[in-house]
C-alpha positions as CSV (number, residue, x, y, z in Angstrom):
1,M,15.4,105.1,-30.3
2,R,17.5,106.7,-27.6
3,V,16.4,106.2,-24.0
4,H,18.2,107.8,-21.0
5,F,19.3,105.1,-18.6
6,A,21.7,106.5,-16.1
7,T,23.5,109.7,-15.1
8,F,27.1,109.5,-13.8
9,D,27.7,112.9,-12.2
10,A,30.1,112.5,-9.3
11,A,32.1,115.5,-8.2
12,D,35.3,113.9,-9.2
13,G,35.0,115.2,-12.9
14,L,34.3,114.2,-16.4
15,E,37.1,111.5,-16.8
16,Y,36.1,109.7,-13.6
17,N,32.2,109.8,-14.6
18,L,33.1,108.5,-18.2
19,A,35.3,105.6,-16.7
20,N,32.5,104.5,-14.5
21,C,29.8,104.9,-17.1
22,R,31.9,102.8,-19.6
23,M,32.6,100.1,-17.1
24,A,28.7,99.8,-16.5
25,A,28.0,99.9,-20.3
26,R,30.4,97.0,-21.0
27,A,28.9,94.9,-18.2
28,L,25.3,95.6,-19.3
29,N,26.1,94.8,-23.0
30,A,27.7,91.6,-21.9
31,N,24.4,90.7,-20.1
32,V,22.5,91.4,-23.3
33,A,24.8,89.1,-25.3
34,A,24.5,86.4,-22.6
35,L,20.7,86.6,-22.4
36,A,20.4,86.4,-26.3
37,E,22.9,83.5,-26.4
38,K,21.0,81.7,-23.4
39,L,17.6,82.1,-25.2
40,A,19.1,81.1,-28.6
41,Y,18.1,84.5,-30.1
42,E,20.1,86.5,-32.5
43,R,21.4,89.7,-30.7
44,Q,20.1,92.8,-32.1
45,S,23.2,94.8,-33.3
46,D,21.5,98.1,-32.8
47,L,20.6,97.4,-29.1
48,G,23.1,98.3,-26.4
49,Y,24.3,100.7,-23.8
50,W,26.9,103.4,-24.4
51,C,28.2,106.7,-22.7
52,E,28.1,110.3,-23.8
53,A,29.6,113.3,-22.0
54,G,27.2,116.0,-20.9
55,A,23.5,116.2,-20.5
56,F,21.1,113.7,-22.2
57,D,20.1,114.9,-25.7
58,Q,17.3,113.1,-27.6
59,R,18.8,114.1,-31.0
60,G,22.1,112.2,-30.9
61,D,23.1,109.1,-32.9
62,V,23.0,105.4,-31.7
63,P,26.6,103.9,-32.1
64,A,27.2,101.3,-34.6
65,T,28.8,98.8,-32.2
66,F,28.7,98.3,-28.3
67,D,31.7,97.3,-26.2
68,T,31.2,94.2,-24.2
69,E,33.3,92.9,-21.4
70,W,32.5,90.5,-18.4
71,P,33.9,90.6,-15.9
72,T,34.7,94.2,-16.7
73,E,38.0,96.0,-16.0
74,A,38.2,99.5,-14.9
75,E,39.8,101.8,-17.5
């Protein structure tokens, strides 16, 4: 299932918005992994956050993997 979580739409342009989205996605994915570890659950491999350019579209694919980083570094 694809669920829209956030829109990054600053006037600074596509690359700026994607860089900020990717930084947020890595931090959120790290939190998902940390919570699974804390609760001794196996992390669901198909659950995570990712970024796409353009407007949200329900018909897209879910990535096979999700980048994780904490603390996150700017691109």
